[in-house]
C-alpha positions in Angstrom: 0.0 0.1 0.0 1.1 3.6 -0.8 1.5 5.3 2.6 0.4 8.5 1.0 -3.1 7.0 0.6 -3.5 6.1 4.2 -5.9 8.4 5.9 -7.9 6.5 8.5 -11.6 7.4 8.6 -14.1 6.4 11.2 -17.7 5.8 10.5 -19.2 4.5 13.7 -17.8 4.9 17.3 -19.9 4.1 20.3 -20.3 2.3 23.8 -22.1 -1.0 23.4 -23.2 -2.9 26.5 -23.9 -6.6 25.8 -26.8 -8.5 27.6 -26.0 -11.6 29.6 -24.9 -14.3 27.2 -25.7 -12.2 24.2 -24.0 -13.2 20.9 -23.0 -11.0 17.9 -23.4 -14.2 15.7 -20.7 -15.0 13.2 -20.3 -12.0 11.1 -17.9 -10.2 8.9 -17.5 -6.4 9.0 -16.7 -4.5 5.7 -14.7 -2.2 7.7 -11.7 -2.7 10.1 -12.8 -2.5 13.8 -11.2 -1.9 17.1 -12.9 -2.9 20.5 -11.9 -2.0 24.0 -13.5 -4.0 26.8 -14.3 -1.4 29.5 -16.3 -3.6 31.8 -17.2 -7.4 32.1 -16.1 -10.4 30.2 -16.8 -12.1 27.0 -15.4 -14.7 24.4 -14.1 -13.7 21.0 -13.9 -16.6 18.5 -12.0 -16.1 15.2 -9.5 -17.9 13.0 -10.5 -21.2 14.8 -9.6 -19.9 18.2 -11.5 -18.5 21.1 -10.2 -16.1 23.7 -11.8 -15.1 27.1 -11.3 -11.3 27.4 -11.9 -8.8 30.2 -11.4 -5.2 31.1 -8.5 -3.4 29.4 -8.5 -6.0 26.4 -8.0 -4.1 23.1 -8.9 -6.1 20.0 -8.2 -5.1 16.4 -10.1 -7.1 13.6 -9.2 -6.4 10.0 -11.8 -5.8 7.4 -13.3 -9.0 6.0 -12.4 -11.3 8.9 -15.0 -13.8 10.2 -15.6 -13.5 14.0 -18.1 -13.9 16.8 -18.4 -12.2 20.2 -20.3 -13.9 23.1 -20.9 -12.0 26.4 -20.4 -13.6 29.8 -23.6 -15.1 31.3 -23.0 -13.4 34.7 -20.8 -10.4 34.1 -21.3 -9.3 30.4 -18.8 -7.1 28.6 -19.2 -3.6 27.5 -17.5 -2.6 24.3 -16.1 0.8 23.4 -15.9 0.1 19.7 -15.2 1.9 16.3 -15.6 0.9 12.7 -13.3 2.5 10.2 -11.2 2.2 7.0 -7.6 2.9 6.6 -8.8 5.3 3.9 -12.4 6.3 2.9 -14.4 3.7 1.0 -17.5 4.8 -0.8 -20.3 2.3 -0.2 -23.3 4.7 0.0 -24.9 3.3 -3.3 -24.9 -0.2 -2.0 -25.4 0.0 1.8 -27.8 2.0 4.1 -25.2 2.4 6.8 -21.7 3.7 6.5 -20.3 0.7 8.4 -22.0 -2.4 6.9 -21.8 -5.8 8.6 -22.4 -9.0 6.7 -24.8 -11.8 8.1 -24.4 -14.5 6.9 -20.8 -14.5 5.8 -21.5 -16.3 2.5 -23.2 -13.3 1.0 -20.2 -11.0 1.6 -19.6 -8.7 -1.3 -15.8 -8.8 -1.5 -15.4 -5.7 -3.7 -16.6 -3.5 -0.8 -14.3 -5.0 1.9 -12.0 -2.2 3.2 -8.3 -2.0 2.8 -5.8 -3.8 5.1 -2.9 -2.0 7.0 0.4 -2.9 5.3 2.1 -4.1 8.5 1.2 -6.7 11.1 -0.8 -5.4 14.0 -1.4 -7.2 17.3 -5.0 -8.2 17.2 -5.3 -8.8 20.9 -3.4 -6.7 23.5 -3.9 -5.2 27.0 -3.9 -1.5 27.6 -1.9 0.0 30.5 -4.3 2.7 31.4 -8.0 2.0 30.8 -9.1 5.5 31.6 -6.9 7.0 29.0 -8.2 4.8 26.4 -11.8 5.4 27.4 -11.2 9.1 27.1 -9.7 8.7 23.7 -12.7 6.7 22.5 -15.3 9.1 23.9 -13.6 12.0 21.9 -14.8 10.5 18.7 -18.1 8.8 19.3 -20.0 9.0 16.0 -23.2 7.5 14.6 -23.1 5.3 11.6 -24.9 7.8 9.3 -23.2 9.1 6.2 -21.7 12.6 6.6 -23.6 15.3 4.8 -23.7 19.1 4.6 -25.3 19.4 8.0 -22.8 17.0 9.7 -19.7 18.0 7.8 -18.1 20.4 10.4 -19.0 18.0 13.2 -17.3 15.1 11.2 -14.2 17.2 10.8 -13.8 17.3 14.6 -14.6 13.7 15.0 -12.1 12.7 12.4 -9.4 15.0 13.9 -9.9 13.2 17.3 -9.9 9.8 15.6 -6.5 10.5 14.2 -5.1 11.1 17.7 -6.6 7.8 18.7 -5.1 5.9 15.8 -1.6 7.4 16.7 -1.9 5.8 20.1 -3.3 2.6 18.7 -0.5 2.1 16.2 2.2 2.8 18.9 0.5 0.3 21.1 -0.2 -2.5 18.5 2.4 -2.5 15.9 3.8 -6.1 15.9 7.1 -4.8 14.6 8.2 -2.0 16.9 10.9 -0.7 14.3 8.2 0.3 11.8 6.5 3.1 13.7 8.8 6.1 14.6 9.4 6.6 18.2 7.0 9.3 19.6 9.9 11.3 21.1 11.6 11.6 17.7 8.5 12.7 16.1 8.1 15.6 18.6 11.7 16.4 18.3 11.5 16.6 14.4 9.0 19.3 14.7 11.4 21.3 16.9 14.3 20.6 14.6 12.4 21.7 11.5 11.3 25.0 13.2 14.9 25.7 14.2 15.9 25.1 10.5 13.2 27.4 9.2 13.5 30.2 11.7 17.2 30.2 12.8 20.5 28.4 12.6 20.2 24.7 13.4 21.3 23.8 16.9 24.2 21.4 17.7 22.9 17.9 17.6 23.8 17.2 21.3 21.1 19.8 22.3 18.5 17.6 20.7 19.4 14.3 22.2 20.2 15.7 25.6 16.8 17.2 25.7 15.3 13.7 25.3 17.5 12.4 28.1 19.1 9.7 25.8 22.6 8.8 24.7 24.1 9.9 21.4 24.1 6.4 20.1 20.5 5.6 21.1 19.4 8.9 19.6 21.1 8.2 16.3 19.6 4.7 16.2 16.0 5.9 16.8 16.5 8.8 14.5 17.6 6.6 11.6 14.7 4.1 12.2 12.2 7.0 12.2 13.4 8.9 9.2 15.7 6.6 7.2 18.5 9.2 7.6 21.3 10.2 10.1 20.4 13.6 11.8 22.9 15.5 9.6 21.6 14.0 6.5 18.0 14.7 7.5 18.8 18.4 8.1 20.7 18.6 4.8 17.8 17.0 2.8 15.3 19.3 4.6 17.3 22.5 3.8 18.0 21.5 0.2 14.2 20.7 -0.2 13.3 24.3 0.9 16.1 25.7 -1.3 14.6 23.9 -4.3 11.3 25.6 -3.7 13.0 29.0 -3.6 14.9 28.4 -6.7 11.7 27.5 -8.5 9.3 30.1 -7.1 11.4 33.2 -6.0 13.8 35.6 -7.5 16.4 35.1 -4.6 20.0 34.7 -5.7 21.8 31.5 -4.9 23.9 33.4 -2.4 20.7 34.7 -0.7 19.3 31.3 -0.6 22.5 29.7 0.9 22.4 32.4 3.6 18.6 31.9 4.3 19.1 28.3 5.2 22.3 28.9 7.1 24.8 27.0 4.9 28.3 28.0 5.9 29.2 29.2 2.4 27.6 29.4 -1.0 30.3 27.0 -2.3 29.2 24.4 0.3 25.6 24.9 -0.6 26.2 24.4 -4.2 28.4 21.3 -3.7 25.8 19.7 -1.4 22.9 20.7 -3.7 24.7 19.0 -6.6 25.4 15.9 -4.5 21.7 15.5 -3.6 20.0 16.5 -6.9 22.7 15.8 -9.6 22.6 19.5 -10.7 24.1 22.7 -9.6 21.6 25.2 -8.3 21.8 27.4 -11.3 21.3 24.5 -13.6 18.3 23.2 -11.5 16.7 26.7 -11.8 17.2 26.9 -15.5 16.2 23.4 -16.4 13.0 23.6 -14.3 12.2 27.0 -15.8 12.6 25.6 -19.4 10.5 22.5 -18.5 7.6 24.7 -17.3 7.9 27.1 -20.3 7.8 24.1 -22.7 4.8 22.6 -20.9 2.9 26.0 -21.1 3.6 26.3 -24.8 2.0 22.9 -25.5 -1.2 23.8 -23.8 
């Protein structure tokens, strides 16, 4: 899956209390779904296995997976649950509800099953703080109705809160920890980029010392999160901004080098050529010629 296409979208999120011994019956959801048991107990059956689950159990079920919930006969579970796709799927012309469920499974319309996440996710886990997760769920409670002109602004807020929830969820449930960037690095990148845009970049030790980690550990996490060493990341970021200025402003190459705090215009030009294969002046001229040629063909 192209990560640029990922934009999780929630259709329904609610609190659902089961009755004693109640069954969901074997079913397949067209969307992916996440359940948090906030109270009581129940049994989840899927993939030929059954698991008894209680308060704090967090369950992820991919779209299109057959499963059944059965509540405890004495102390039935309460679900905080949501139904979502990893990117929006249009089903309005086929289903009355925005998060359709298939009963019985044999009538499933495969073409409308939602996308899967490109990496393995833990399907059953235990949350450390039940209250935090309850609060996160409550921030994006949403009916299963389709969004329209009256509910659009409300939906914007719901989706924004859902993105925060998915951030927590992925950090909790990624099966391979190295895939998702460390939250501390993500926060630090925001600070680093602001430094690069508004002033001279700080020495690297000021960043990893602010995170209370060793230089070696910082470099390891940084590379896992970005694919670059810190120095290479800063250079790619600054050259990216310089490319924009070469294309869209009349600033001289010397002015651009000064703007992004390169130690000299010669160093800027050498690094620019190293990363793009062209000198700054060549890049500006070649891109201008390409745009002029494209305009003349229209």
